[in-house]
N, C-alpha and C positions, 0 to 999 in steps of 0.2 A: 503493499500499500504505499503511495507517494503522498506525502502531506505537502500541500501548497503553502507556502509562507509569503505573504504579500511584501514585496521589497519596497514598492512605491506605494506608501500609503498615508493619507491625511484623514483617514475615516474616523478615528477615535483615539483618545489617550488611553482607552482600554487596551489597545494594541500593543502599547509599549510593555517592555519588560520590567523587571524588578530593579529599582534603582540601587546602586551600591550601597547606601546607607541602610536600606531596608533589609538587603541580603546579609549584610554583616550583622545587624542585630538578630536576624534569624539564626545564623550560625552560632553567635554568642548564646543563644536561648537553647540551642540543641545540644545541650550537654548534661548528661545523666538524667536521672529521675527529677519530676517536679509534679507537685500536687496537681490535681485536675480541677476541671470546671471553674477555673478563675482564681483559685485560692492559691496563687503562686506569687513570686516576687516580681516577676516581670510584669504581670497584669497589675499589681499594685502600683509599681513604678510608673507605668504607662498612664494610669488614672491620675497620678499626682503631676506628671509631666503635662498633661492636658489641662490640669487646674492652673498650673504656673503659666502655660500658654494664654489661657483666658484671663488670669489674674483674678481668680474667683473660686470659691468653693462649689463645686458643682457634682452632679451625680453622673457617671460615666459608665456605659455599657457597650460591649464589643460584639459585632454581629458579623455574618459573613459577607452580606452584599448590601446594595444601596436599597433594592425593593424592600427587603425585610427591615432595614432601618426606618425608612419612611412610613411604611404601613404599621409596624408596631408602635412608632412614636405617636402617629395620628390615632390609632386605636386607643392609646393611653390617654388622650385627650377627650375622647367622644363616648357618648353611649350610642347605641345602634339607631336610635331615632334622630341623631344629629346630623349636621351636614358641615362639609369642610369646602371653604371657598378657595379656589386656586385660579391661576390664569388657564386660559384654554390651551397653551402649548406646555403646561407643566408635565414633568416626567410623571408624576403620580396619576395623571389623567390620560396621558397618551401611550406610556410605555412599561406600565407596571401589571397589567392583565387584570385589572380589578383588584388588586392586593390589598389596598386600603379598605375598600368595601368588605372584602373577604375577612380580613383579621379583625375588623370592628363590628362583624356580625351585621352589616348592613348600612353603615354610615355613608351617605350620598355625598359624592363629589358636585359641587356646583360651580360652573366655570364662568369667568368674565374675561373680557378683552383687556387690551392695554397695549400702547406702542411698544415695540421692540422688545417684546417678553415681559414687560413689568405690568404689574396689575394696575387697573385704573380705579382710583380710590372712589370716584363716584358711582362706578358700577358695583364695586364691592357694597357700598352702602345702600344702593337701590337693591341688591339682591337680599340683604338682610332684612330691609325693611318693607318690601313689597308685600310680604305675606307674614302674619303673625299668628295665624290660626293654628290649630291642632293637627290640620291636614298636611301642613307643609314641614319638611324635614327642619328642625330647628337649626340655625346656623350657629356653630360653636367655635370653629377654627378658621383663620386665614393661613393658607400655606404659600409661602413665596419661595422662589429659587434664587440662590446666589453662588455662582453667577446664573443668570437666565438661561432658559434653552436657546436663546437667540444670541447668547455671548455677551450681553451687557450687564451692568453692574448697578446694585443700589448703592447709593451714597449713604453715609451716616445720616444726612439731613433727611433723606428720602426715608430712611427707616424710621428715624424719629417720628416723621408725619404719619407713616403707617401705624406705628404703635399708638399714637394719639387717636387714630380712628378705631384701632382694635379695642383700646380701653373704653372708648366712649360707648363702642357697640357691644362691650363685654364678650369679646372673642380672644381666644387664646392665639398666639403667633408662634407658628411653625417655620422653620427655615430648612429647606432642602439644600445642603451645601456640598454637594458631590464635588464641586470645584470651588469650594469655599476659599482655600488657600490662594487661587489664582486672584480672587477679589481682594484679598489682604494685600497680595503683592502688588497690585495694580494700584489701589488706593494709597498704598504707603501709610497705613494706620494700623493701631493696634488692635488685635482680634476682639477685644471687648467692645471696641467702638461699633463693630458690626454685628454685635451679639446681644449680650445681656444689658449693656448701657443703652441699647437701642429698644429694649423691650422684647427681645427674642426670648420666648419661653423654653423652647427645646430646638436644638440644632442636631441634624444627621450630618455627620462630618465626614467627607469622603477620603477614604485611604487608597483605595484602588486606582482611581484616575491620577493619583500623585505619587505612584511609583511603588506601591505595594503589591504584593502578589495576589491579596485578597483581603477584605475586611474594612469595615466602617465603625465609626464611634457614634453612639447616641449619647448626646450630652443634655442634661436636664438643668437648666439655669434656675428653674423654679423646682427646687428638689421636692416639693410635696407632689408634683405631678409625676415622679418616678415611683411612687408607691406600688409595689409588686411587679414592677416592670420586669423583674428577673423571672417571674412565673410565666410571662407573655414569651420572653425569649425561649424558655424551656419548652412550652408547649408548641411553638413554632418551629421547633428544630434549629433554633439559633443559638443555643448554648454550647458552646464547643468544649469537649471533654479535654482536649489539648490546647486550653485557651491561650497558653504562652505563644503559640504560633500565629495567633490573631493579635495579640497586643504588643509582642516585641518589636515589631517593625515600627510601631509609633515611636519607640524610644530612638530608633536611628534617625527618623526624620524630624522629630522634634529637637535633635541634638544639634547644636551649633547652626541652627537657621536652615537646615538641609532643605525642608520642605518648602520654605518660602523662596529659598535660592533656585530650586527647581522650578517653582511656579514662575519666578521672575523671567527664567530662561524660556519656559513656554510662551509666556506673554510676549516677549521681545520677538521670538520667532514669528509669532502670529502677525504682529505689527510690520514686520520685513515682509512676509509673505502677502499681506494686503496691499503693500506698497507696490510690490513687484507685479501681482496679477492685475491689479486695478489700472496699470498703465497701458494695459492691452486694449485696442479698440473692440468694442463690443462686450467687454467685462466691466460690470458695476457692482461695487460694493452694496448690499441691501440693508445691512445692519452695522452700526458702529463696532469696530474692533477694539473692545475695551479689555479683553482678557485673552485667552488662548484659542478662541474660534474666529474663523473668517467665512462670513457668509457672502456669497457672490451670485450674481446672475450672468451667465454666459451663453453663448449661442449652443444650440443642440449639437451642432457638428463638432463643437470644441469638447464638449461632455463625452460624446461617443468616442472620439478620437483619443482622448486622455484615458479612457478605459481600455480601449484597445492596446494601448501602451503599456498596460499594466497598472495604472493608477487606481487606487480604492479611496473613495470618498462617498458621502451620503448626499441624496437629494430629496429625502422624504422628511427630514427633520424641520420642525418650526414652519417656516414660510414655504417650504419646498424648493428652496433654491440649493445651490451646491454649498456644502459645509466642509471646510477644511479645518481639521482639528490639530493643534500642535501638542506636544508632550515634552516631558523632561528629557526625553531621548531624541527629539527632533534635531537635526543638524543643518548648518548652512548649505551643505550639499545636498541635502533633501529639497531645500526650497530652491536652490539653483537648478536642479534637475527637472523640477515641475516647471519653473520658468522658461527653460530651454525647450521644453517640449511645446509648451504654449507658443513659444516663438516660431517654432517649426510649423504648428497646426494654423495660428492666426496671423503669422508674418508680422 
């Protein structure tokens, strides 16, 4: 059996391998016996490292993937008769196969629009207030994505405005932070400015897209909301017996600024790629390049020709245009190779 490995890819930061810091931390954890199910020194140290990262006391849980992190976090905030408001392009709505509804025993997702992947606060308020009768799934949570599915970033001021609304409407605030590190790196702010100081109740913090082999952290800034969350993890098959292999990579990435350094690299690659491809006639950027994603409109012949040359990228995410995603492992040679092929195709 021949396994095809895409050499020319800008499809996803999930395609990238394990970064050196995470790999080294895994190797260091793979040493003899350790207590299972999270009662090990690596997990304890990783929880403390995340508390230091956010500069606050918070509850931290490690799960295998982002779908579990999001759906279990939302389930912890809701009853089955509640609803979660999110952007129409949000990952919880478009790419998680109904997991949020499943793990919450029926909580409904209600979608709103908004430019460049950010929720429109007027639409959020309308969705909450348009029905208050018992026949309508009662709005309980606003879920936002940082960075958004269209590669844009909520600023601290925008998050404070969102929290003002959620507080007034008595909603909890969940943040899907699959690419949270890219937002922190781009804005050059402390992580607390994009989370608990801005009113975020719970963050699902992405590790996989930032250089880990697998694993996400669910971070409760309102610790009361984490009550019995460990039972949800166990019931959902997300309590790892050898938890040290989920938690140890965080130690590698949180040490000496490695995670944010990789995120800055990915962001810089995306900006460079955006500048290069937008210089071609017929290629137009359709969303701001604020983190590590480039969204572009290009002629169908160019899309087909690039794929025939072996390039892998998505055209079904968000607004349906071409998405080119950079990662910690993206190189200048990758960017130049795509530019050269576009030059050959478009002249």
